[in-house]
N, C-alpha and C positions, 0 to 999 in steps of 0.2 A: 826868517829869511824865505824868499820864494824858492821853490825848487827848479834848478836850472841845468840844462845839459847842453854842451858846446856842440857845434856843428862838425862834420867831418867835410872838409873842403871838397867842392865839386863844381866845375863850371858850366855843366850842361844846362840846358834848358828845362824849366819844370814842364811836366805833361799837361796838356789842355785838360780843363774840367768838362765833364759831360753836361749836357743842357739840363738834365734833371738835378744835378749837384749844384748848378749855378741857380736854378729856381729855389732850391732849398735855402741856399745861402740869402737870396734876397728876402724869402719869407722871414729868415731868422733876424735880418736887419730890422725888419718891422715889428719884431716881437722881443726885443733885447731885454734880459733880465736887468734890474735896477743897477747892480755893480757895474756890468758893463756900460750902460747908459751913463752912469756917473763918470767913468773914465772917457767915453766917447766924447762927452761935452768938453773935456779938457785936452783931448788928442786930436780932435778933428781938425781938417786943414784950414778952416776959418780962424781957428785959434792959435794953431800950432804950425807955423809957416817953415819950420826947419825940416820936417818929415811929412812924408806922404803915407799917413796910416790908411790901411783898409781894415774895415770892420767886416766880420763874418765873410771872411775872403775864402773863396773855393781854391783849394790848393792840391796838387798832386793827382788831380783827376778825380778824386772822391771825397776829400777831407774838407771840413770848413774850420777855419782858425777863427778865433774870436777876434784878435788884432794882427795884422801883419804888416812888417815895414821892411823897406829895402834902404841901405844908406852905405856908400862906399864899398860896394860889393859884398856887404854883410846882408844876410837875410834873417829876419827874427819874427818868430811867432810868439805871441803873448796870449796865454790861456788863463782865463779867470775861472777858477775852480770853485763850483759851488757844492751843494749836496749830492746831485746826481754824479758827480766825478768819484765820489766815494763808492758808488756801485760799479764804475766802469774803469777801475784802476788798471786792469790788465790791458784792456784795449786802448786805454790812453797812453800807457807805456809802448805798446806796438806801434801805434800811429807816431809818437815822439821819435821812436828809432827810425821809422821810415822818413820823417822829417830830417833827422840827422844825417842820414845816408845821402839825402838830397841837398846837403850843405846848409840846412835850415836851422838856427839855434831855436831851442824852446825855453820859454820862461813861464813857468807857473806860479800864479799868484792867487792866494785864496780870496774868496768873494768877501769873507769876514774882514780881511785887512783892507780891502777897497772901501767897504761901507764904513770902516772905523776912521780911514783917512784917505779919501780919494785923491786930494791934492799931493800928499807924500808919495803915493803909489805912482801917479802921474809923472812927478819929478824923478823918481826912481827909473821909471820907464824911459825918460828922456835922457838920463845920465847913461844908461845901457846903450842907447842908440848912438849918443855921441862918442862912446868909447871911454868914458870917464870910468866906468865900472865894466869889467869883462864879464861876460856871461858865466864863465867858469868860476869867477871869484863869489858868486852868490850861492854856490852849492853849500 
């Protein structure tokens, strides 16, 4: 199961991202790793009309989320964790806590799981967005 932490409700607007962080997010959209690309093909707006996913979204002024979606006042970040995340566990945990404090749920899914079953992971993400699976239920 993916590692997931629920949000702490907060209704304030998110801080604006700095231009350098927006530029980095744009660059990352053009250099997506294979697991993220496989999911994007299944989640992008042309294919998935129910949700407006953003890929490599610049959030909280300085962070880039692999995928970000808002639905019915819920805000969720989906992170695809590859090998690099093994080296950055502490900074990932700190970032996740900042997201939670801003009212954003964080769902972490391993890149291996995406590569093994991209359709299944895309369906899991849709179920989370529809509220059929609560973020806390995935822990």
